[in-house]
N, C-alpha and C positions, 0 to 999 in steps of 0.2 A: 402477224403475230393475229389477229381482228383474225387472218384465216384460221388460224391453231383453234381459237377460244371456237372459229363457227366451226369446226370439225369435232373437239369433244363438244359443248352444244348439243350438235347430232346425236353423236351418236349416243348420250344419257335418252335424249327424246323416243330412242330405236329400241336403249334400252330396255324400258321403261314399258314398252307393248305385251300388254301381258291375255290369252282370251279370258273370255270371260262371258259365262256360264250363266244365267241367270234362272234364278229353280221359279219356274211354271206352273202353277197350278192347271190340270191336264183331265180335263172329262172324260165320263166314259161314252166309249166309240158307239157315231148315229153310221146306220142304215145312208147310201147312198144311195139312189136312183137315177142315173140317167136313161130320159128315157123319151128321143128324140126321134120320132117316126117320121121319116123327112121324103117323100115322093117326087127325084124329080120331073118333073118334066121334060119327055122325051122317051124316059122307061119304063118298066110294065112295076116296080115299085116291090118288087116280092125281093128282095134283100133287103135286109133291116134286123140292128145294132139297137141292145141293151144295154150300159154296163154300171157292174155295179162295185162297189167301194166301200168305205170304211176311215170313215175323220181315225183322226190320229193326233198324236202332238205334236210342238213348231217345229221340235227341235229333227224328228223325222224324216230322213231325201225319202223314206221312201212309200209310198200310199199303197196301204191295205189292200187287195182286193177280194171278192166276197166268190165261193166254190162252194157247187149244192144245194145252191138254190132253186124252186122250181118258179119258171118266168111265163107267162103268157098272156096273150091280147086273143079277145073274144069280142064278135062284131056283136049287135044287135040278132041274126042272124042263127044266135049260138053253134057259127061258127071257131073253131078255138088253132090259134095260131101257136106253138107248143117255137120258148125259144132256147137251143140247147147250150151250154158254155163251149168257147173252146177250151181244154183242160190248163185250169190252172192259171189264167186269163183276169173270170170276172169279167167278160163277155160275152154275151150271153145268140145267137145269132137265131135267126130266123128267114129259109129259103122260100119259105112257099108262100108268103103274108100276100095279102090280097089291097089295095088299101082304093077307097070309091069316099069318092066326093060328096061332101053332106051325113057320112055312116059314121055312129055311133062305136066305140070301142071298148073296154072293158079292159083295163092293165091291172093281173094278177101278180104278186110275187112272195115266194114264203121261204121262209128262210127263217132258220132256228126258235118252230114253233107259233111264230111270229107271221098273221096275213098282210101286207098291204094292199091297197088297191087304189081303184082315177079309176074315172071314166071323163072321154074326153071326148068331140066331137073332129075330125080329119079336114081342115076346111080351103079352099080353092088360096086360088093363087095369081095376079095377074098377071101377066107373059112382061119379061120389059121388055121396049118398042124399038130405043134407041139412045144415042149417046151423044153429049153433045161439055166440051173442053172451051173454057177458058180461060184467058191470064189476069185475076182479080187483084187489085191492092188489101196485104197485108199487112202486117207490123212489124218483118222483115222487110218490105216491098215488095211487087208481085208475085204474085203465086199462083200456082199452075187448080186448076178446079175442076175437077167432073161434075158431068151429072148422069143419072141415066134416071129415063121416063117410064112411066108404064099408066093403064087406062084404071080407073078409082069404075067399082061397078057401083052406081047410081041408086039402084032396087035394093042396098039393103049395108045397114054401119061395117063401118071395116077398123080394123085396123091392123099394121104389116110389121116387123121384125124386118128391118133393113143390117146386108151386116160385110165390111170392104173388107178384102186382102189385097196390101199392100206387099208386091216382093219380094220390097228392099224393107220388110219391116218382118218383124217374129211371130207378132201375132195379128189378129183379124181384128176389128172394131167395128161394135156396135150398134143400131139405136133404137127407136121404134118412134110410127106416129100414125093417129089416128087420122079419119079422114071425115073429121066435125067439119073443115069450114072449105075444104074440097068434094064432095059428097057429087060425084058422078063426072069428074073432072081429071085431065091428066094431075101425076103425081109427078113427083120429082122429088131423088135423093142423091149428096152429092158426097163429094170427098176432096180435103186442098189440104197439103202438108207442105212447113218450110223446103221439105224435101226433096219434094216431090222433083224428079226427071223424066226427061223425055230415054223414055225401052223404058220404063218401071213398069209392070206386069200388073195392073186391078182388075182381082174378081168380082165385084160385084153377086149380090144372096138378093133373095126375095117373099119373105114367108109371110102368108095370112094369119095371124095369130087373133084369139079369144081378147075379148076385152080383158078375162079373168087375167092370162096369158104379158096378155100388155102391162098390165100393175105389175104382174111376179115385175117382171124383165126390164122395167120402168127404176123399183124399187132397188133392183139387181145391180144397175148399173150405174146410180146415183152413190149406192154403197162403195165403191168398186172405186167410185173416183173421185170422193172425197176421202179414200186411203194415201191418195198422193204419196203412195208407193213406200210408204212406213211398214215395214215388217212387220212392226210393233199395232200397229193401226190394228184397234176392230171393226166389228160392223157395231151400231146401237141395238141390232134386237135380231133375234136367227131372224135368216125369213122362213116363210113353212112353203109350201107346195102345196098343190091338189092329192097327194099321194097317205092314204089316210089307214091308221092302221090300225083292224076291225077285230086282230087280238088282242088290243093294250093302248088307248086310240092317246093317251101321251106320253108315249113314250116313237113319237113318229118320227119318218122319214126327215132326208132331205134331199129336194131335187124335184120337178116337175117330168109328170107325165104332160106331151105336147105332140101335136098331129099336126100334119098341110105340108098342101105340094107345094113347090119350092122351084125358084129361078133363079136362074146365073147365067153371068154373063162376062166374058172377058177382055179389058179394053188395054190395047197396048198403046202408052203415051205417050203423045205426040214432042 
């Protein structure tokens, strides 16, 4: 008799499951400019990509791409590098870009009569020298920790964006650090995870970044961490980047124009 009651109760609960669509407000689409120019050490850096998309509503599973824009990057000598769209992808490609450390570059995106611009300097990045694996005490017992080391430049104030991609995880993880207390010393980034096991491949990345980009990424990472994975969580405010709409300043885009040298290193966990 008890089993019958449990089965009936289960059927009742299942029959009460209905799909609920919450009526959400939809703002006007904003242009999103993903303009990260990265010069991988050991390459000539001529292949670069800028991606343009639009914001969309919560229930839309497809991110709208932006076609038909005019995208250029110009250096201080007025050399213009044209970024040409791969048709219907929103990805604008340049195959003859010339990266130069400490050179200033100006981005221009013209879309639907609006001119979006930004100027940034391409910054140098130290070389990742060595890695070190240790076992540390974590909340769930012993955990593997892997560090990677690099030498800070003592002649200037530096900020860094650090990334780690675990082959066992879908997405990379990022963090920012400045050399305020490590000026001219060897610095390190580290990664640990309770699920980290021998055979996992960690791909470390290191980028020198400006103070303004450091502040931007620090806020962005804090916002991402504060949502705790909730699909209905909203950031406390819109995070604006360094790209200005010269035609209508109030119609600002989202995204950031950033350039830097970058170094990467892959490590197989022992």
